[in-house]
N, C-alpha and C positions, 0 to 999 in steps of 0.2 A: 375677764380675769379680775379677781378681787385680791388686792395686795394690802397686807397689813403692815403698818410701820409703827414700831414701838420704841419707847425710851423709858427709863426709870423715873426721870425727873421732868418737870415742865420745861426747863431750859433745853432739854434734848429734843423736844418736838416743836418748840416755838419757831425755829427757822424753817421747818417743813411746812407748818401751817401758813407762814408768811408768804409762801410762794403759790398758794392755792387760791382759787376763786370759788365763790359760792359754797363755802364750808358750812356744813350742817352739824349741829351739836346734839348729842344723845346722852342722856343720863341713865346709867344702868349699874346696879349693884354698887352704889356709892363711888362711882367713877364716871368720867366724861369721855365719850368717844366722838370723834369727828369724822365725817365722811365728805368726800369730794370726788369729782371726776377729773382725771388727768389724762389727756389724750383719749385712748380707748380703754383705759384702766379705771376701775373703781378703787379708790383708796380708803382705807380705814386707819385712822391715826389715834393713838392714845399713849399717855404715860401711865405706867402701872403703879407708881410709888415704889419705894425701895424694898428689895428682898424677894425671896423665892415664892412665898405664898401669894403676895400681891401680883407678881409677874405671871405666875401660873394662872391665877384667876383672870387676869386681863387677857392673856393669850387664849384661854378657853372661851371666854366671852366673845372675842373677836371672831373665832372660828365658828362657834355655835350660833351666835346671834346675827353675825354679818356675813357669814359664808366665806371668810378669808381662805384662799387656797394657796397663797404664798406669803411667808412671814419674813419681814426684815426688822432686825433689832439694831439700834444704834445707841452707844453710850460710852462711858469711860471705864478704864481698868487700870490696875496697878501692874507693873512689870515684875516678873520673876526672872525671866531670861535676861541676863546682863547685857545682851546685845540690843535690847529694846530701849529706845530713848523717849523722853517726853515728846508728845506730839505724833509719834508713829501711829499709823493705822494698822490694826491687825485683824484679819478675818479668822474666825475660829474654824479649824478643820474638824474638831470634835470637842465635846464639853463633858465635864464631870462635876460631881458634887463633893467637894473636899471635906465637908463637915458631916457627911452621912457615914455613920460608924456603927455597924453591928458586927464588928470583928469578934466580939465575945461569943458569937454563935458560929464562928469558923468561916465567915465570909470576908472577902477583901474589902478594904476601904472603898466607899463610894457605891457599894452594891446592896441591893435588896432583892429577895427572892422574886422571880418573875420579871426582874428588871435587868439592867446592865450598867456597868461602870461608866462607859462612854457612849454618848449619842453623837453620831457623825452628821455633820452639816451636809446639805444637799450639794452634790457635785456639780449639777448644772448651774446653780446660783453662784457657786464659787468660780465657775468658768466665766459666767457673765460678769462677775465682779472684776475678774482679771482683765477682761476686755475693756471694761469701763475705766479701770485704773490706767491701763496702757494708753487709752485715748486721751486721758487727762494728765498724763505724765506724773501719776501719783505712785509712790513706792508703797505697795500694799504687802504687808507681811502676812504670813500664815503661821498658825500655831495652835496648841492645845490651850483651852481656857478653862480654868477651874472656878466653880461658883460655890458660895457659902453665905449663910446668914451672919457673917462677921466682917467687920472692917479689919483687915489683917495688917497690923503695923509692926508686928514682931518679926525680926529678921530670921529667927530660928524657925518659926512657923512657916514663913514663906519658903525657906529652904526645904522643909519637910514636904510641903505641897509640891514643890518642883520635883523632888526626888521620887515621891510616891506616885505621882500621876504623870510625870514628864511634862508638867504644865509650864507654859510660857508667860501666862498672865492670869490674874484673878480678879473677880468681881462678884456681884451679888444677885444676878438675875438670869444670866444666859442659859445655864443648864436646865433650870426649871421651865423656861420657855421651850427649850429643846425637847424635854420630856413630853410636854403637852403636844407639841407639833408632831413628834414621833408617834404618839398614841393615836392621833387623828390622821396620820399619814399626810401631813402638810409640809412641803419643803420649806426649809428655813435657812436664813443667813444671819450670822451674828457679827456685827462690826464693832470694834472697840478702839477708842483713841487712848493711848497711854498717858495717864495723868501723873504718875509718879514712878520713879526709877531709882536705881541704886545711887546715882550721882545727883539726886535732886538738890537744887539750890535752896538754902534756908529761907531765901526771900521769895520763893515761889508763891504766886497768888492763884489759888485754885479757882476762885470765882471768875477771875479774868480768863483763865485757861478754859473753864467750862463753856463760857460764851463763845470763845474763838473756836474751840474744838467742835462745838455743836454746829456752828456755821460750816466748818470744813466737812464734817460728817454728813450734814444735810445735803451739801453739794454733791458728795459722792453717792449718797443714797439716790438722789435724783438721776445721776448718771446711770445707775443700775436700772432704775425704773424706765428710763428712756430706752435702754437696751431691751428690757422686757416688753415694752410697748411695740418696739420695732420688730421683735422676733415672735410676737404673739401668734 
């Protein structure tokens, strides 16, 4: 089994690479991919850079060039659902593109012809994640994640995304990875750590949070990988 592990930023994959031995580096299409053996699994790790285009390119490269047959993505997201707090981990049940708009042609937001508004995450990987979370006594939330090529800071826009798509969190890569994996029939799992919420403290240090959340997320990703290795 070849498992892909993606993040958008270097900080999101560094804790993963730190746990691996004999890591090999591959430069393809202006990006760097890392491969390593973990148990009986072949791992392919990369950070895509921020945004839908780069994440789609990276996911497609991992599938086409390295034969990835299960994809795990880990990163941060902003909360829309008021019940989500900073530091919460949320697994996407389905994902959409909140900035995709051809409503002028009579289509709903997030839809293009021959496409669909929502891409559903793999039910088996969600089940494996639930088992891993239970074993590690981690509270893993589930919800709809909205993706767009925008850093959304406007409260009104967040409210619109929440109402339009029923979204619980938003970020900038998940749905594009989901679209690629769906097209290639590759099961995927998107994990997000909540980095900002409605009650965020003015003194909140994002860089410090990114480091700590990346460590926490990497630990959980490895718990999922261990379950995959055991159930292979």
